[in-house]
Backbone of each chain as ProteinMPNN parsed JSONL, in Angstrom:
{"seq_chain_A": "MPRIQSKQDRQIDALLIDHYDRLTHPPKTEPELNLMPTLNKLKAAISNAKPANPSKKPEPQP", "coords_chain_A": {"N_chain_A": [[-10.778, 27.035, 10.707], [-10.259, 27.153, 7.103], [-7.722, 29.4, 6.121], [-7.205, 32.512, 4.298], [-5.247, 32.112, 1.457], [-1.916, 33.065, 0.535], [-0.21, 34.111, -2.508], [2.234, 32.868, -2.593], [1.842, 30.702, -0.853], [0.034, 29.242, -2.346], [1.647, 28.55, -4.467], [3.482, 26.865, -3.22], [1.755, 24.863, -2.39], [0.944, 23.911, -4.909], [3.36, 22.938, -5.876], [3.834, 20.839, -4.088], [1.554, 19.259, -4.474], [1.898, 18.389, -7.111], [4.252, 16.974, -6.728], [3.448, 14.872, -4.981], [1.734, 13.616, -6.701], [3.418, 12.77, -8.78], [4.99, 10.975, -7.356], [3.307, 8.813, -6.928], [2.682, 8.042, -9.445], [4.745, 6.621, -11.125], [7.119, 6.83, -13.896], [6.785, 4.74, -16.821], [8.856, 1.907, -17.056], [9.561, 0.349, -19.248], [8.84, 0.648, -22.703], [5.543, 0.079, -23.89], [5.086, -2.453, -26.089], [3.424, -2.888, -29.115], [2.902, -5.505, -30.931], [1.219, -6.457, -32.819], [0.503, -4.997, -35.292], [2.9, -5.293, -36.762], [3.09, -8.045, -36.921], [0.816, -8.625, -38.453], [1.518, -7.353, -40.835], [3.654, -8.925, -41.588], [2.402, -11.39, -41.983], [0.784, -10.708, -44.159], [2.748, -10.139, -46.035], [3.895, -12.655, -46.339], [1.737, -14.149, -47.402], [1.397, -12.785, -49.8], [3.713, -13.404, -51.065], [3.414, -15.993, -51.874], [3.017, -18.176, -54.738], [0.554, -17.514, -57.273], [-0.839, -19.687, -58.414], [-0.038, -22.506, -57.212], [-0.028, -25.146, -58.197], [0.433, -25.039, -60.865], [2.868, -25.717, -63.232], [6.12, -24.351, -63.827], [6.847, -22.752, -66.922], [8.871, -24.29, -69.411], [12.186, -23.183, -69.993], [13.492, -21.632, -72.956]], "CA_chain_A": [[-11.291, 27.197, 9.341], [-9.183, 27.471, 6.167], [-7.448, 30.829, 6.028], [-6.961, 32.954, 2.92], [-3.874, 31.768, 1.107], [-1.16, 34.016, -0.273], [0.229, 33.543, -3.78], [3.361, 31.968, -2.274], [1.266, 29.479, -0.29], [-0.571, 28.473, -3.448], [2.758, 27.977, -5.252], [4.016, 25.736, -2.433], [0.748, 23.8, -2.484], [0.993, 23.326, -6.259], [4.621, 22.185, -5.951], [3.673, 19.588, -3.331], [0.511, 18.432, -5.108], [2.547, 17.744, -8.268], [5.233, 16.015, -6.19], [2.719, 13.681, -4.504], [1.167, 12.96, -7.878], [4.517, 12.071, -9.482], [5.443, 9.846, -6.529], [2.409, 7.664, -7.052], [2.548, 7.673, -10.86], [6.095, 6.574, -11.69], [7.128, 6.61, -15.347], [6.901, 3.331, -17.225], [10.267, 1.585, -17.27], [9.733, -0.184, -20.601], [7.708, 1.04, -23.552], [4.628, -1.021, -24.2], [5.198, -2.761, -27.51], [2.276, -3.517, -29.745], [3.502, -6.25, -32.048], [0.188, -6.941, -33.747], [0.609, -4.477, -36.661], [4.068, -5.895, -37.415], [2.735, -9.437, -37.2], [-0.139, -8.619, -39.564], [2.251, -7.007, -42.054], [4.449, -10.108, -41.94], [1.46, -12.385, -42.536], [0.381, -10.231, -45.492], [3.907, -10.284, -46.924], [4.067, -14.088, -46.633], [0.677, -14.602, -48.3], [1.644, -12.178, -51.117], [4.904, -14.029, -51.672], [3.042, -17.306, -52.418], [2.603, -18.109, -56.148], [-0.903, -17.439, -57.439], [-1.332, -21.04, -58.629], [1.136, -23.333, -56.912], [-0.044, -26.436, -58.912], [0.879, -24.801, -62.242], [4.311, -25.92, -63.377], [6.745, -23.261, -64.593], [7.076, -23.077, -68.331], [10.3, -24.58, -69.67], [12.967, -22.101, -70.597], [14.008, -22.039, -74.278]], "C_chain_A": [[-10.15, 27.555, 8.396], [-8.978, 28.97, 6.043], [-7.227, 31.199, 4.56], [-5.489, 32.728, 2.6], [-3.223, 32.879, 0.291], [-0.745, 33.313, -1.57], [1.348, 32.521, -3.542], [2.859, 30.636, -1.721], [0.712, 28.597, -1.401], [0.514, 27.821, -4.304], [3.345, 26.755, -4.543], [3.043, 24.559, -2.511], [0.824, 23.109, -3.843], [2.241, 22.462, -6.43], [4.455, 20.821, -5.268], [2.621, 18.671, -3.959], [1.12, 17.678, -6.301], [3.535, 16.674, -7.806], [4.535, 14.723, -5.75], [2.148, 12.895, -5.677], [2.251, 12.162, -8.623], [4.978, 10.844, -8.706], [4.603, 8.603, -6.764], [2.119, 7.282, -8.504], [3.931, 7.626, -11.496], [6.074, 6.33, -13.189], [7.295, 5.133, -15.661], [8.357, 3.036, -17.558], [10.515, 1.064, -18.679], [8.56, 0.262, -21.459], [6.83, -0.171, -23.845], [4.667, -1.266, -25.703], [3.911, -3.401, -28.006], [2.778, -4.199, -31.02], [2.482, -6.665, -33.098], [0.31, -6.34, -35.152], [1.764, -5.099, -37.429], [3.748, -7.322, -37.829], [1.794, -9.524, -38.404], [0.552, -8.303, -40.89], [3.05, -8.209, -42.541], [3.573, -11.17, -42.594], [1.073, -12.008, -43.966], [1.52, -10.443, -46.482], [4.095, -11.737, -47.322], [3.018, -14.554, -47.628], [0.862, -14.021, -49.711], [2.786, -12.87, -51.846], [4.568, -15.377, -52.294], [2.684, -17.175, -53.899], [1.09, -18.17, -56.271], [-1.499, -18.813, -57.621], [-0.171, -22.011, -58.41], [1.174, -24.64, -57.702], [0.495, -26.293, -60.345], [2.4, -24.903, -62.343], [4.912, -24.75, -64.152], [7.042, -23.689, -66.022], [8.558, -23.321, -68.589], [10.982, -23.419, -70.391], [13.475, -22.536, -71.966], [15.52, -22.276, -74.246]], "O_chain_A": [[-9.178, 28.185, 8.812], [-9.938, 29.724, 5.879], [-7.081, 30.331, 3.699], [-4.605, 33.103, 3.369], [-3.867, 33.541, -0.522], [-0.903, 32.101, -1.719], [1.409, 31.472, -4.184], [3.377, 29.575, -2.069], [0.893, 27.379, -1.403], [0.348, 26.707, -4.802], [3.663, 25.748, -5.175], [3.452, 23.41, -2.677], [0.775, 21.882, -3.928], [2.194, 21.397, -7.046], [4.877, 19.791, -5.795], [2.783, 17.451, -3.971], [0.886, 16.482, -6.474], [3.642, 15.608, -8.412], [4.968, 13.625, -6.097], [2.089, 11.666, -5.648], [2.023, 11.026, -9.039], [5.312, 9.813, -9.289], [5.117, 7.485, -6.795], [1.4, 6.318, -8.765], [4.266, 8.484, -12.312], [5.148, 5.71, -13.711], [7.868, 4.374, -14.878], [9.014, 3.811, -18.252], [11.578, 1.315, -19.248], [7.416, 0.258, -21.004], [7.315, -1.288, -24.022], [4.322, -0.388, -26.493], [3.381, -4.33, -27.396], [3.039, -3.554, -32.035], [2.854, -7.173, -34.157], [0.233, -7.085, -36.13], [1.631, -5.402, -38.615], [4.085, -7.757, -38.93], [1.955, -10.388, -39.267], [0.234, -8.886, -41.926], [3.119, -8.483, -43.739], [3.937, -11.768, -43.606], [1.035, -12.853, -44.861], [1.3, -10.868, -47.616], [4.41, -12.04, -48.473], [3.335, -15.263, -48.583], [0.529, -14.674, -50.7], [2.822, -12.918, -53.075], [5.316, -15.874, -53.136], [2.104, -16.163, -54.293], [0.422, -18.81, -55.459], [-2.553, -19.104, -57.055], [0.588, -22.296, -59.336], [2.249, -25.212, -57.884], [0.945, -27.262, -60.957], [3.122, -24.234, -61.604], [4.263, -24.214, -65.05], [7.433, -24.825, -66.288], [9.405, -22.621, -68.036], [10.41, -22.779, -71.274], [13.855, -23.694, -72.133], [16.113, -22.622, -75.268]]}, "seq_chain_B": "MTYNQALNTSIIGDRAEILELYRPESFRLALRITGNPTTAEDVVQSAYLRLLQAPKIPALIPELMRYIRRTVTNCAIDHLRLQHPQSELNENLPNTENPVLDLEINQTLNQLSPEHRAILALHLGEGYSYKEIADTLSLPMGTVASRLNQARTEFKKIWEAK", "coords_chain_B": {"N_chain_B": [[-7.564, -28.669, 16.415], [-9.617, -26.401, 18.098], [-13.137, -25.542, 18.233], [-13.447, -22.802, 18.721], [-10.925, -21.841, 18.008], [-10.932, -22.441, 15.302], [-13.008, -20.813, 14.465], [-11.922, -18.276, 15.017], [-9.773, -18.292, 13.237], [-11.132, -18.342, 10.856], [-12.449, -15.868, 10.99], [-10.264, -14.111, 11.027], [-9.188, -14.756, 8.577], [-11.182, -13.838, 6.79], [-11.079, -11.134, 7.407], [-8.527, -10.481, 6.569], [-8.847, -10.783, 3.843], [-10.683, -8.752, 3.29], [-9.214, -6.501, 4.061], [-7.18, -6.611, 2.24], [-8.271, -5.624, -0.077], [-8.032, -2.918, 0.235], [-5.393, -2.418, 0.085], [-3.901, -1.168, -2.106], [-4.691, 1.575, -1.868], [-3.819, 2.055, 0.703], [-1.064, 1.728, 0.438], [-0.485, 3.81, -1.309], [-1.075, 6.067, 0.274], [0.802, 5.694, 2.339], [3.144, 5.907, 0.867], [3.025, 8.544, 0.03], [3.261, 9.862, 2.443], [5.74, 8.969, 3.473], [7.515, 9.14, 1.329], [9.05, 7.224, 0.15], [9.216, 4.141, -1.538], [10.083, 1.661, -0.428], [10.051, 2.073, 2.342], [7.371, 2.675, 2.521], [6.175, 0.199, 1.918], [6.986, -1.268, 4.18], [5.628, 0.175, 6.117], [2.952, -0.327, 5.432], [2.871, -3.085, 5.862], [3.291, -3.208, 8.664], [1.073, -1.755, 9.505], [-1.047, -3.363, 8.589], [-0.614, -5.637, 10.045], [-1.18, -4.704, 12.589], [-3.879, -4.119, 12.168], [-4.906, -6.642, 11.665], [-4.507, -7.839, 14.066], [-6.04, -6.397, 15.766], [-8.652, -6.322, 18.211], [-11.219, -5.776, 17.299], [-12.666, -4.532, 14.303], [-14.111, -1.789, 12.413], [-17.326, -2.415, 10.924], [-18.734, -1.144, 8.954], [-18.23, 0.268, 5.718], [-17.328, 3.092, 5.228], [-16.435, 3.818, 7.804], [-14.584, 1.809, 8.251], [-12.683, 2.356, 6.276], [-11.747, 4.803, 7.169], [-10.641, 3.992, 9.543], [-8.591, 2.282, 8.658], [-7.064, 4.161, 7.275], [-6.298, 5.814, 9.385], [-4.755, 4.033, 10.885], [-2.685, 3.412, 9.074], [-1.571, 5.965, 8.727], [-0.686, 6.505, 11.367], [1.181, 4.445, 11.675], [3.005, 5.176, 9.699], [3.92, 7.603, 10.728], [5.161, 6.635, 13.05], [7.218, 5.09, 11.863], [8.684, 7.106, 10.572], [9.571, 8.55, 12.75], [11.419, 6.807, 13.837], [13.221, 6.549, 11.808], [16.35, 7.58, 10.607], [17.183, 10.945, 9.775], [19.231, 11.262, 7.891], [19.205, 8.918, 6.52], [20.037, 6.387, 4.095], [17.977, 5.752, 2.422], [16.66, 8.12, 2.07], [18.247, 9.491, 0.372], [18.254, 8.405, -2.086], [17.561, 8.662, -5.587], [14.27, 9.299, -6.475], [11.942, 7.204, -8.305], [10.612, 8.845, -10.499], [8.97, 11.175, -12.767], [10.369, 13.495, -12.599], [13.006, 13.24, -11.163], [15.12, 14.668, -9.876], [14.056, 17.083, -8.892], [12.078, 15.958, -7.259], [13.633, 14.584, -5.409], [14.836, 16.716, -4.088], [12.572, 17.909, -2.967], [11.734, 15.813, -1.322], [13.912, 15.76, 0.434], [13.568, 18.179, 1.691], [11.073, 17.784, 2.89], [11.823, 15.788, 4.651], [12.928, 17.164, 6.689], [10.903, 18.133, 8.146], [8.56, 17.629, 10.882], [7.288, 14.297, 11.586], [4.487, 14.376, 11.949], [3.741, 16.725, 10.665], [4.483, 16.117, 8.053], [2.728, 14.068, 7.555], [0.245, 15.358, 7.658], [0.405, 17.149, 5.54], [0.586, 15.359, 3.415], [-1.884, 14.063, 3.625], [-3.681, 16.166, 3.16], [-2.756, 17.679, 0.841], [-1.755, 15.688, -0.808], [-3.573, 13.47, -0.764], [-5.915, 14.816, -0.853], [-7.827, 15.28, 1.157], [-10.332, 16.938, 3.096], [-10.272, 19.452, 5.732], [-12.077, 18.619, 7.661], [-12.387, 15.879, 7.099], [-9.798, 14.998, 7.645], [-9.646, 15.657, 10.334], [-11.59, 13.924, 11.36], [-10.441, 11.482, 10.654], [-7.987, 11.437, 12.064], [-8.842, 11.853, 14.592], [-8.794, 14.471, 15.658], [-9.294, 17.905, 16.728], [-10.845, 20.241, 14.452], [-9.617, 22.759, 14.412], [-7.048, 22.207, 15.283], [-6.119, 20.679, 13.163], [-6.135, 22.615, 11.147], [-4.274, 24.509, 12.151], [-1.999, 22.94, 12.363], [-1.552, 22.271, 9.743], [-1.059, 24.736, 8.651], [1.29, 25.419, 10.02], [2.972, 23.399, 9.053], [3.104, 24.009, 6.326], [4.27, 26.555, 6.398], [6.74, 25.954, 7.564], [7.814, 24.225, 5.644], [8.005, 25.968, 3.458], [9.858, 27.822, 4.429], [12.237, 26.291, 4.682], [12.496, 25.395, 2.071], [12.807, 27.746, 0.589], [15.197, 28.624, 1.583], [17.021, 27.019, 0.437]], "CA_chain_B": [[-8.047, -27.276, 16.489], [-10.921, -26.319, 18.75], [-14.145, -24.791, 17.475], [-13.14, -21.371, 18.845], [-9.738, -21.544, 17.189], [-11.365, -22.482, 13.896], [-13.825, -19.614, 14.238], [-11.01, -17.132, 14.974], [-9.014, -18.376, 11.998], [-12.046, -17.965, 9.779], [-12.692, -14.424, 11.065], [-9.028, -13.432, 10.615], [-9.085, -14.972, 7.135], [-12.098, -12.892, 6.127], [-10.592, -9.785, 7.632], [-7.359, -10.305, 5.689], [-9.354, -10.594, 2.467], [-11.296, -7.413, 3.203], [-8.143, -5.494, 4.137], [-6.374, -6.706, 1.011], [-8.912, -4.771, -1.078], [-7.63, -1.521, 0.463], [-3.928, -2.324, 0.11], [-3.352, -0.135, -3.002], [-4.904, 2.909, -1.282], [-2.963, 2.164, 1.888], [0.316, 1.917, -0.036], [-0.39, 5.156, -1.886], [-1.005, 7.018, 1.387], [2.096, 5.503, 3.018], [4.19, 6.432, -0.034], [2.97, 10.01, 0.032], [3.759, 10.373, 3.737], [7.163, 8.647, 3.703], [8.302, 9.543, 0.159], [9.927, 6.139, -0.288], [8.415, 2.918, -1.71], [10.498, 0.582, 0.483], [9.504, 2.422, 3.663], [5.907, 2.58, 2.42], [5.834, -1.231, 2.022], [7.148, -1.626, 5.6], [4.542, 0.833, 6.857], [1.699, -1.054, 5.162], [2.977, -4.382, 6.557], [3.071, -2.975, 10.109], [-0.317, -1.318, 9.709], [-1.954, -4.491, 8.376], [-0.437, -6.538, 11.189], [-1.973, -4.097, 13.671], [-5.31, -4.252, 11.852], [-5.29, -8.053, 11.801], [-4.46, -8.226, 15.487], [-6.985, -5.592, 16.547], [-9.769, -7.181, 18.634], [-12.436, -5.487, 16.521], [-12.529, -3.448, 13.326], [-15.458, -1.354, 12.013], [-17.969, -3.248, 9.91], [-19.224, -0.313, 7.848], [-17.122, 0.619, 4.816], [-16.684, 4.398, 5.459], [-15.706, 3.781, 9.088], [-13.434, 0.91, 8.083], [-11.671, 3.074, 5.492], [-11.167, 5.819, 8.065], [-9.837, 3.247, 10.527], [-7.379, 1.84, 7.945], [-6.289, 5.375, 6.998], [-5.697, 6.272, 10.642], [-3.697, 3.083, 11.268], [-1.548, 3.585, 8.147], [-0.938, 7.26, 9.055], [0.043, 6.369, 12.636], [2.36, 3.59, 11.434], [3.97, 5.972, 8.917], [4.525, 8.562, 11.678], [6.082, 5.854, 13.895], [8.395, 4.743, 11.052], [9.483, 8.32, 10.329], [10.231, 8.921, 14.016], [12.562, 5.912, 14.065], [14.154, 6.624, 10.678], [17.324, 8.664, 10.713], [16.968, 11.874, 8.645], [20.263, 11.088, 6.865], [19.136, 7.536, 6.041], [20.335, 6.22, 2.658], [16.701, 5.712, 1.697], [16.246, 9.489, 1.76], [19.185, 10.085, -0.582], [18.079, 7.768, -3.397], [16.713, 9.388, -6.541], [12.999, 8.579, -6.636], [11.578, 6.806, -9.668], [9.51, 9.717, -10.936], [9.26, 11.874, -14.032], [11.297, 14.59, -12.317], [13.651, 12.709, -9.952], [15.983, 15.632, -9.169], [13.157, 17.965, -8.133], [11.403, 15.177, -6.217], [14.607, 14.312, -4.346], [14.969, 17.97, -3.32], [11.341, 18.075, -2.167], [11.792, 14.782, -0.269], [14.904, 16.179, 1.43], [12.953, 19.268, 2.469], [10.029, 17.174, 3.73], [12.489, 15.007, 5.705], [13.3, 18.048, 7.804], [9.686, 18.453, 8.907], [8.189, 16.582, 11.839], [6.43, 13.286, 10.941], [3.078, 14.799, 11.987], [3.558, 17.728, 9.608], [4.554, 15.423, 6.753], [1.486, 13.296, 7.395], [-0.906, 16.231, 7.398], [0.567, 17.672, 4.174], [0.259, 14.267, 2.48], [-3.328, 13.811, 3.666], [-4.438, 17.287, 2.583], [-2.352, 18.036, -0.528], [-1.55, 14.47, -1.606], [-4.799, 12.67, -0.878], [-7.036, 15.725, -1.123], [-8.857, 15.261, 2.193], [-10.668, 18.245, 3.686], [-9.902, 19.582, 7.146], [-13.001, 17.805, 8.465], [-12.056, 14.456, 6.9], [-8.547, 14.724, 8.373], [-9.986, 15.712, 11.76], [-12.297, 12.668, 11.683], [-9.511, 10.358, 10.519], [-6.954, 11.44, 13.1], [-9.49, 12.181, 15.871], [-8.261, 15.756, 16.121], [-10.229, 19.006, 16.452], [-10.598, 20.907, 13.154], [-8.689, 23.864, 14.637], [-5.702, 21.627, 15.37], [-5.749, 20.301, 11.791], [-5.847, 23.851, 10.411], [-3.031, 25.139, 12.603], [-0.888, 22.036, 12.04], [-1.321, 22.377, 8.303], [-0.446, 26.055, 8.445], [2.682, 25.325, 10.498], [3.711, 22.515, 8.135], [3.314, 24.744, 5.082], [5.217, 27.643, 6.696], [8.045, 25.331, 7.792], [8.303, 23.744, 4.345], [8.34, 27.148, 2.645], [11.071, 28.415, 4.992], [13.387, 25.437, 4.328], [12.58, 25.343, 0.602], [13.325, 29.022, 0.078], [16.584, 28.799, 2.039], [17.872, 26.083, -0.327]], "C_chain_B": [[-9.449, -27.252, 17.111], [-11.878, -25.504, 17.872], [-13.824, -23.288, 17.495], [-11.933, -20.964, 18.001], [-10.109, -21.486, 15.714], [-12.153, -21.229, 13.541], [-12.93, -18.382, 14.113], [-10.226, -17.114, 13.671], [-9.871, -17.892, 10.832], [-12.27, -16.448, 9.771], [-11.462, -13.67, 10.577], [-8.84, -13.57, 9.107], [-9.947, -13.991, 6.36], [-11.579, -11.475, 6.23], [-9.406, -9.5, 6.698], [-7.81, -10.047, 4.257], [-9.938, -9.204, 2.282], [-10.198, -6.345, 3.159], [-7.33, -5.452, 2.852], [-6.944, -5.794, -0.088], [-8.438, -3.322, -0.973], [-6.117, -1.336, 0.448], [-3.393, -1.258, -0.864], [-3.512, 1.281, -2.447], [-3.983, 3.125, -0.084], [-1.517, 2.427, 1.48], [0.5, 3.336, -0.565], [-0.254, 6.208, -0.773], [0.362, 6.925, 2.082], [3.233, 6.078, 2.178], [4.201, 7.955, -0.001], [3.486, 10.577, 1.356], [5.269, 10.155, 3.851], [8.06, 9.075, 2.546], [9.177, 8.446, -0.383], [9.152, 4.825, -0.387], [8.783, 1.795, -0.745], [9.924, 0.836, 1.88], [7.989, 2.273, 3.643], [5.444, 1.125, 2.533], [5.907, -1.678, 3.482], [5.996, -1.06, 6.434], [3.241, 0.044, 6.679], [1.717, -2.414, 5.869], [2.669, -4.217, 8.04], [1.614, -2.62, 10.369], [-1.267, -2.51, 9.593], [-1.827, -5.526, 9.493], [-1.258, -6.02, 12.373], [-3.463, -4.316, 13.434], [-5.782, -5.697, 12.018], [-5.357, -8.471, 13.262], [-5.448, -7.44, 16.345], [-8.175, -6.459, 16.947], [-11.014, -6.985, 17.78], [-12.128, -4.401, 15.501], [-13.93, -3.042, 12.862], [-16.029, -2.207, 10.875], [-18.413, -2.42, 8.702], [-18.052, 0.24, 7.036], [-16.513, 2.002, 5.105], [-15.868, 4.427, 6.754], [-14.455, 2.923, 8.972], [-12.311, 1.63, 7.329], [-10.966, 4.131, 6.338], [-10.214, 5.157, 9.064], [-8.515, 2.791, 9.897], [-6.457, 3.049, 7.726], [-5.565, 5.86, 8.263], [-4.528, 5.355, 11.031], [-2.47, 3.261, 10.388], [-0.808, 4.89, 8.482], [-0.12, 7.136, 10.33], [1.295, 5.519, 12.464], [3.435, 4.366, 10.674], [4.677, 6.973, 9.836], [5.533, 7.832, 12.573], [7.361, 5.519, 13.138], [9.297, 5.965, 10.861], [10.196, 8.775, 11.594], [11.489, 8.091, 14.23], [13.634, 6.048, 12.987], [15.085, 7.823, 10.835], [17.142, 9.619, 9.533], [18.003, 11.697, 7.532], [20.294, 9.645, 6.321], [19.388, 7.476, 4.525], [19.058, 6.253, 1.819], [16.275, 7.111, 1.267], [17.143, 10.148, 0.722], [19.045, 9.484, -1.976], [17.198, 8.632, -4.292], [15.393, 8.643, -6.692], [12.709, 8.252, -8.104], [10.357, 7.605, -10.1], [9.9, 10.396, -12.243], [10.251, 13.018, -13.833], [12.091, 14.23, -11.053], [14.472, 13.731, -9.173], [15.131, 16.567, -8.298], [12.515, 17.193, -6.98], [12.35, 14.793, -5.086], [14.764, 15.548, -3.464], [13.745, 18.191, -2.423], [11.339, 17.059, -1.012], [12.761, 15.199, 0.838], [14.359, 17.309, 2.3], [11.901, 18.684, 3.422], [10.635, 16.383, 4.888], [12.856, 15.866, 6.913], [12.088, 18.479, 8.627], [9.412, 17.336, 9.909], [7.295, 15.562, 11.121], [4.955, 13.696, 10.899], [2.791, 15.816, 10.877], [3.599, 17.094, 8.231], [3.244, 14.686, 6.487], [0.327, 14.207, 7.006], [-0.816, 16.852, 6.0], [0.16, 16.604, 3.158], [-1.242, 14.002, 2.446], [-4.1, 14.916, 2.943], [-4.066, 17.529, 1.117], [-2.153, 16.8, -1.409], [-2.842, 13.72, -1.849], [-6.041, 13.526, -1.105], [-8.131, 15.714, -0.076], [-9.068, 16.663, 2.769], [-10.221, 18.265, 5.147], [-10.776, 18.655, 7.998], [-12.667, 16.308, 8.341], [-10.777, 14.085, 7.66], [-8.821, 14.708, 9.879], [-10.673, 14.417, 12.19], [-11.334, 11.483, 11.658], [-8.552, 10.289, 11.699], [-7.511, 11.729, 14.492], [-8.895, 13.445, 16.483], [-9.33, 16.817, 15.92], [-9.849, 19.683, 15.131], [-9.563, 22.023, 13.283], [-7.247, 23.371, 14.681], [-5.207, 21.252, 13.976], [-5.329, 21.55, 11.02], [-4.518, 24.45, 10.839], [-1.829, 24.257, 12.274], [-0.521, 22.138, 10.564], [-0.617, 23.699, 7.965], [1.028, 26.039, 8.866], [3.539, 24.52, 9.53], [4.074, 23.26, 6.858], [4.385, 25.836, 5.285], [6.642, 27.082, 6.849], [8.654, 24.866, 6.469], [8.809, 24.919, 3.514], [9.669, 27.757, 3.107], [12.308, 27.605, 4.555], [13.595, 25.452, 2.816], [13.213, 26.615, 0.042], [14.765, 29.271, 0.497], [17.551, 27.927, 1.242], [18.664, 26.809, -1.409]], "O_chain_B": [[-10.341, -27.991, 16.695], [-11.467, -24.868, 16.901], [-13.906, -22.597, 16.479], [-11.915, -19.906, 17.372], [-9.664, -20.606, 14.977], [-11.989, -20.658, 12.463], [-13.132, -17.546, 13.232], [-10.035, -16.058, 13.067], [-9.42, -17.152, 9.958], [-12.283, -15.816, 8.715], [-11.577, -12.711, 9.813], [-8.395, -12.638, 8.437], [-9.494, -13.385, 5.389], [-11.63, -10.709, 5.268], [-9.303, -8.419, 6.116], [-7.243, -9.214, 3.55], [-9.723, -8.557, 1.258], [-10.237, -5.421, 2.347], [-6.854, -4.397, 2.433], [-6.203, -5.264, -0.916], [-8.44, -2.587, -1.961], [-5.61, -0.257, 0.751], [-2.502, -0.501, -0.481], [-2.592, 2.094, -2.537], [-3.444, 4.212, 0.122], [-0.829, 3.243, 2.092], [1.515, 3.981, -0.302], [0.569, 7.119, -0.864], [0.994, 7.941, 2.373], [4.173, 6.666, 2.714], [5.263, 8.577, -0.004], [4.082, 11.654, 1.381], [5.995, 11.053, 4.277], [9.243, 9.345, 2.753], [9.976, 8.689, -1.287], [8.497, 4.428, 0.577], [7.909, 1.058, -0.289], [9.382, -0.069, 2.515], [7.389, 1.807, 4.612], [4.43, 0.848, 3.175], [5.016, -2.373, 3.972], [5.467, -1.721, 7.328], [2.523, -0.217, 7.645], [0.699, -2.846, 6.411], [1.889, -4.98, 8.61], [0.998, -3.109, 11.316], [-2.185, -2.654, 10.4], [-2.794, -6.202, 9.844], [-1.936, -6.783, 13.062], [-4.212, -4.651, 14.352], [-6.905, -5.948, 12.453], [-6.147, -9.333, 13.646], [-5.668, -7.773, 17.51], [-8.665, -7.245, 16.136], [-11.778, -7.926, 17.565], [-11.406, -3.452, 15.805], [-14.849, -3.859, 12.909], [-15.303, -2.656, 9.988], [-18.465, -2.92, 7.578], [-17.022, 0.626, 7.589], [-15.291, 2.099, 5.22], [-14.768, 4.978, 6.802], [-13.403, 3.257, 9.517], [-11.14, 1.527, 7.695], [-9.755, 4.326, 6.236], [-9.146, 5.681, 9.383], [-7.456, 2.896, 10.516], [-5.249, 2.98, 7.955], [-4.4, 6.256, 8.224], [-3.466, 5.818, 11.446], [-1.343, 3.263, 10.884], [0.422, 4.921, 8.518], [1.017, 7.605, 10.382], [2.344, 5.824, 13.032], [4.625, 4.236, 10.961], [5.888, 7.167, 9.733], [6.624, 8.342, 12.827], [8.459, 5.642, 13.682], [10.519, 5.868, 10.974], [11.296, 9.322, 11.527], [12.496, 8.587, 14.735], [14.798, 5.714, 13.207], [14.652, 8.93, 11.155], [16.965, 9.164, 8.403], [17.705, 11.948, 6.364], [21.29, 9.215, 5.738], [19.008, 8.378, 3.779], [19.053, 6.713, 0.677], [15.617, 7.282, 0.24], [16.839, 11.24, 0.243], [19.636, 9.981, -2.935], [16.232, 9.246, -3.839], [15.401, 7.454, -7.011], [13.173, 8.938, -9.015], [9.228, 7.115, -10.074], [11.005, 10.215, -12.753], [10.896, 13.459, -14.784], [11.885, 14.831, -9.999], [14.522, 13.674, -7.944], [15.442, 16.808, -7.131], [12.418, 17.702, -5.863], [11.929, 14.685, -3.934], [14.818, 15.441, -2.239], [13.873, 18.606, -1.271], [10.991, 17.393, 0.12], [12.479, 15.02, 2.023], [14.652, 17.385, 3.493], [11.845, 19.041, 4.598], [10.052, 16.308, 5.97], [13.065, 15.356, 8.014], [12.23, 19.11, 9.674], [9.96, 16.239, 9.8], [6.618, 15.912, 10.155], [4.255, 13.402, 9.93], [1.741, 15.774, 10.235], [2.841, 17.481, 7.341], [2.724, 14.677, 5.371], [-0.474, 13.87, 6.134], [-1.839, 17.059, 5.347], [-0.519, 16.895, 2.172], [-1.812, 13.749, 1.384], [-5.05, 14.643, 2.208], [-4.94, 17.579, 0.252], [-2.36, 16.862, -2.621], [-3.174, 13.375, -2.983], [-7.091, 13.019, -1.5], [-9.262, 16.097, -0.374], [-8.134, 17.452, 2.909], [-9.846, 17.24, 5.716], [-10.297, 17.998, 8.922], [-12.663, 15.574, 9.329], [-10.68, 13.005, 8.242], [-8.301, 13.862, 10.606], [-10.376, 13.876, 13.255], [-11.392, 10.599, 12.513], [-8.327, 9.22, 12.266], [-6.755, 11.838, 15.457], [-8.543, 13.481, 17.662], [-10.187, 16.671, 15.048], [-8.681, 19.697, 14.744], [-8.737, 22.22, 12.392], [-6.338, 24.033, 14.179], [-4.043, 21.468, 13.638], [-4.309, 21.555, 10.331], [-3.718, 24.856, 9.996], [-0.758, 24.766, 11.945], [0.651, 22.098, 10.188], [0.28, 23.76, 7.124], [1.894, 26.57, 8.171], [4.672, 24.892, 9.221], [5.197, 23.161, 6.365], [5.278, 26.011, 4.457], [7.608, 27.648, 6.338], [9.837, 25.079, 6.202], [9.898, 24.869, 2.943], [10.498, 28.155, 2.288], [13.303, 28.178, 4.112], [14.727, 25.513, 2.337], [14.046, 26.563, -0.862], [15.479, 30.037, -0.15], [18.766, 28.081, 1.36], [19.426, 26.181, -2.143]]}, "name": "protein", "num_of_chains": 2, "seq": "MPRIQSKQDRQIDALLIDHYDRLTHPPKTEPELNLMPTLNKLKAAISNAKPANPSKKPEPQPMTYNQALNTSIIGDRAEILELYRPESFRLALRITGNPTTAEDVVQSAYLRLLQAPKIPALIPELMRYIRRTVTNCAIDHLRLQHPQSELNENLPNTENPVLDLEINQTLNQLSPEHRAILALHLGEGYSYKEIADTLSLPMGTVASRLNQARTEFKKIWEAK"}
């Protein structure tokens, strides 16, 4: 049957539990990039850059 | 191909598909026992070869999972027995969030017997109770408890002497 653990035993257990957890959850090697917001901003910038009425000819300069 | 050969191929094919579903869990257990992903891959390969070649495997899921767990644990113990403690694999920094600490822990665990490493990984890594470990390894509960106690004491002694 499980015996009563000392404080030191619990510390060792916690150290090993964290170790086993880290072993099986390695850090991500590359950050996950979400390019959608950038893409949407670019699209918005392009549509804003278009002239309001492309068929209208520019007025002649004096 | 004879009818019997075809039947055997079909059975082995099905078995491989079923076992494949448990590969991630098997790898995780092997990694926790061995502390090294390359060794863990080898362990899982050996274990799955044994499972595929076994004349019969349990049909019910809980029994099958216990059977897979036992085979993976035994294969991991066999690998650790053959692996030299000063193997290069044991000196590599693990790919974890705290590689220096994890290398030190791995080096300490490498000094324990394979059976002690396995029981620590099953209890503290996988979270199995004494009874589940006893059922998995076909050991009496008292043996599991004393082995776990010895493993913990041994680890603590080496860790504190560092």
